[in-house]
Every structure is written in structure tokens, then in C-alpha cells.
N, C-alpha and C positions, 0 to 999 in steps of 0.2 A: 503493500500499499504505499502511496506517495506521501512524505511527510509534508505538513503543513507548516510554510515559513510563516513564523509567529513573531511580529514584533512586541517585546516586552519594554513597556514605557514606565520608568520610575525616576525618581528625583525631582525634577522640575525647581520653581523658583518660589514655592509657598513657604510659610512659617513651618511646614510639616514635611519639609524636605528629607531630613535625616529618619522619618520614620517611614517615608516613601523608599528612602533607598535601601533600608532594612527589610520592609516588605518586598522589595524587587528581588532582593537576594534569596530571602526564604521560598518566593514563588518559583524563582529560577530552579532552585533545588528540588522542588517538587513536582515539576512540570514533567512528563513521560518524554524522556530524550529521544524515544523509539517512534513518538508521533509528530514532535516538533522538531523544525529546525530554527532554533532562538537567536533572535538577532535584539540586543539589547539597544535602548536610546536613552538617554537623559535630556529631556526636553530643554533643560537650560542650557546645553550647547550642541544638541543633535538634531533640530529640527531641519535644517538644511540637508542632513544627510537622509533623514526619513523621507523628505519630499523627493530627494532623488531617487531614493530605492522603492518608492511606493508601489509602482508596476511589479516588484518583485514579490511584494507582500501579500500573503491570503488572508491573516486576520492580525489584530493588535489586542493585547492585553493590557489596559491601563490600571496601573496600580500608581495612582497619584493622589494626593489629597489636598484639600484647600483650594483657594483661587488659581485658576488656569490648569486645574487639573480634573476637578470635580465639579467645576460649575458649566460646562458645556463648552468650554473654550476649546480644549483638545477635541473633544468630540467633534465640533465644527470643522476642524481642521483636517479630521479623519474622514467626514462624509465628502469634504471637497476632494480628497485624494482618493475616494472610493474604496476606503479599506474597512471591512466588517471589525466591528470590536464590541467587547461584551458590555453588559450594563446599560443605563439609561442613555438616550439620547439628547440632542441639545437642550430640548423644552424640558425634559424631566430634570435633567442635571441642574439647569438654571433654576428653577422654581424651587427645587428641594435643597440647593444650596442657600437660598435667601430666606432667613427666617420669618419674614413678614409673609411672603407669598405663601409660605408652607402653611403659617397658621390661618392665613384667608382661606386656602383651598381645604385645609382640615374642617373650618368651621362650615364651608359650604358643602362638605359631604355628611355634616352631623357629627363629626367625631368632638370628643371633649378635649379641651385645653385648659392651662391654668389662665387667668386674666392677665393682661399685659397691656404695656404702653411702648411705643416707638419714638426715640427722640433723634433727630438729626443735628449733625455738627452745627453749632449756632442756636438751637432751641435755648431757651432758660430751664434751668434743670432746678425743679423745686422739689427739694427733699421731703419737706413736709407734707405736699400735695401727692405725691409718690405714695408716702407711707399710710395717708389715709386711703387713697383709691385701692392700694394694692395690700396694705397690710406689711407686717414684718414677721420674719425676713423677708428679702427681695433679691431675685437673681437679676443680675447685671451682666450683658453678654453682646460681644458685637454680632451685627446683622447677618455678615457673612464671613464665617470662620469655622473651622470643624477643630474637633479632638479637645474641646473646651479651652482654646486658646483664648485669652482676654478674659475669662468669665470669673464673677467673683459673686459671693453670697453676703449681702449687706444685712447686717444686725441693727445698724442704727442709724439713724439720719446722717451723723455725722461724717460717717464712711461713705456716703453715697457719691460726692464728687469725685472722690478718688478712684471708686470702682469705676464711674463713667469715663474718667480720664484714659483707664487701663483699657477700657473697651474699644474708645475711641482711637486707640494706636492702632486699630486692625479695619478701619472701614470709617466712612462719613456717616452713618447711622448705628444707632445700637437699640437692644431689646430690653426693656425692665419688666420684669414678670414677678407673678406673685411664687413664693416659694411654696412646694407643695412636699410637706414632709410624710415619705412613705417607703414602700420597696420599690426598688428600681429595677426594671425588667426591660428585657430588650427582645425584640421577636423578628427573626428574617424569614424572608420568603424568597423564593428560586421560580423562574418561569417567565415565560413571555405572556400569552395569554391565559394558560392554565396554570395557577400559582399553587405551589407548594408551600406549606407554612412549616416551619423547622420548629424543634422544641425550643420553650421558653429557656432565658438564661435569667437568674437573679445575680444582680450586682451588689458586692457588699464591700465598699472600700474600707481599709483600715481604720483605727480610731484616730490617726493623725489627718485625716483627709475628710471634709466635709461631705465632699460629692466626688464623682468619678472624674477628677480633673486630669490635665496632662500626665501629671507625674502617677496618678494611679492607673491611667491606661498603661504606661508603658514602661514602669518598673517593675521586675519581677517580684512575687511575692506580697506586694503592697495590697492588691484586692483579691478577695474571694469570688470566684465565678460559678455559680451552681447550676449545673444543667443535668436533667430539665430543673426548672425552678420549682420552689417549695410552696406552690399554689394549686388550688383545688381543679377538677377538671373543668368547671364551669367557667372560672376565671382565665385558665389557660385558653380555652375556647375562644371566649371573648377578645383577648389579647391577640390570638392569631387572627381573628376575623378582623379586628382594627388595623393590623398590620397590612393584610392585604386591601383593606379599604383605603388606608393610606397610599400605599403603591399606587392603586389605581386612581387616586384623586391628585396625585401628584405627576401624573403621565410618566411613572416609572416604568422601566422594563429589564428583564433579564434577572434582576436580585435587586434588593434593600434589605434594610435593617432598621427597624423603628424603635426608638428608646422611647418607655413610657415610665409612669410613677402609678403605682397601686397604693391608694391612700382610703382607708376606713370603707374596702369595697367598692371605691369608685378608681376608675382608670382614667390617667391624664397623657395626653400624646406630647411629647417633648419635640421631637424632630425625626427626619428620617435621612438615612446616609446612604447615598447612590454608589458610593465606593468605600463598603466597610473595610476596617482593618483586614488584611490578608496575610498575617503570618500565620503558622500552622496552630498558634496557640490563640488567636485572635476570635472575638465573639461568634461571628457568623461561621468560621470553619469548625469552631466548637460545637456549634448547634448542628452543624451538617454531619459532623463525627458521630453525634446523638443520634442522628436519623440513619446511619449506617453508611453515610458517604465520607469518603476518606478525602483529606484535602486533595490530592491529585485528581481524584475523580471529580471533585467540585470543581476544580478548574476547567479540565474536560467538559463538563458541562456548561459553564458560563460560556467557553470559548463558542462550542456547538450553538448555543442561544443566540450569540451574536450573529454568527455566519447564517442560520436560518432567518433571522429577521432581516438581515441584509438582502438575502436572496428573494425573502417574501416582498421587500419594497422595489426590486426589480421588475 
């Protein structure tokens, strides 16, 4: 059988560059070398080479996070180059990357979310008004960033300006959201039109971390991840249904992972990741493993789904 010439994209220029490079290395190790001729590209310096070699590439595997990788930018380039790729297209990638468009589409689909406000650079920040409208604590985070970069949990009004300044380092608008105390869950789905919901994962950061922040995500041993999550069958089904609804509401394709909080029997959706972490121990591969799908087979499946979607659009 003829091998697939596979472009593996990792690195890039976002604040999550190092995570992307590490993920790319682990994905490279896991890919079946009997199936693929793997050509690696770092968009930080290799885009001209990618464009020159496009006609020789059968498919691309995008292992990029944050702006210019997860927001529809690289997806648009691959569309122009006529290269199939895994995951969501330009539209789904762009809307899921923007936390405001995500929330508006969640609301339109009837999905439950925490109350929130959006502030643009130059808007007057009134900590007392935010506290009155949303309560305390309050979550402050950039409108377009991943891996909890720039995110803070504010417990008093005096800390709000510093938290907003930190979030504004990553964009021109920020999200101010009510803090929901509860169990952190994440639900992955795989598929194009027919979606397979994966087992839920329960996320428990250690006592030194109030939430699943950048350090908790990427430092070994800091976070306990339980799969399947310790919730009953009815709540599991509800979370999986919400993950499928979110996937469709945001125009996602191929796969996605939706993060949510379970509090007093109610589920609140936080965000949907169109390129979830892709090391062997990342959340979506863990859930796939619990469903009997190895990391290597999961990568095969995502590449296959991307090629099928591309073919169907021809």
C-alpha cells in the first residue's frame, strides 16, 4: 500500500509554541511509519517550504495551539494549498478560538454557561460593578488564547485591575466571567457527521493550583486526571450530549474537546478546544485510550476523517 505523505505542523509563533513542539515530537513518535512518510514543518520558519512542496503532500496534521494555529489561520492556508487536514475548518476554528463567539453560539444552542461580561481595551473597568453583577470570585481571561494563558481568579475588587492588565497582554478584549465552584470535567468527541462521544475525564489540580492553569496542564504530577470521571450515568450522558451539541453549534469537524464545570447537579460549559493537547497523556488521547483507541489509532482516525472531509467537498 502506498504511504501517505503527511505534513506534521508544530511550533508556530504563539505563546504556546513550546507545548506545540513537545506535542509534535510525541505525535511523530506515535505515528505509524509503515503508513506515513512524515515531513515536519514549523510554521515559524517553514511556510515557504510548505507552499513549495504542497503538491507532494497528501494530508497535514496540525499540532499547533493558540493564535495562528488554532484560529483558522493555518487552516485557511491549507485550504488554499488544497491539502487535507485534521479537525475543524476555518469557520469552526475561528469561532471556537474566540470566547465571545463561543458563548453566543452556546447560548443560541441552549447550552448553559456562566454569566459574563466582555471588556475591550480602553473600556472603563469598574471592579465594584463587575462584582455586583457577577459576584466574587470572578474569572478574568483573554478573549483569544488557549491553555489558560493570561487567566486569573479574582477574589476581591482590589485585584481586578491587575488581572485585567494580565489578560490584556494577550489581546484587545477580555472576558470577565462568574466563577463556578464545582467539578471540572472535559468531554471529547470524534467524527465528522456521526459523532462518537469519548469517556469523561475529571480534572483535579493539586492544592497549590486553584484551577487547571498552564502549569497544572503541563507539569507532570500536578494534576490528577480520572477517566472515566466519577459522575453517575445520567450526568455522564448529559455532559456527552452537551459536548456533541457544542461541537455542532461551533461548526467543529473531526474532533473537539469541551470543558465544563459540574456544580450542584448543573453543568456549565466553559470552552471548546478544536486542537486539544495531543501528547500521549493529554486529555483527549487519555479518553480515547479509555474507549479502546490507542494514541496511534486515534491519529490514524483523525487523519482519515480529514481526508474524507476534503474528498467530500471536491
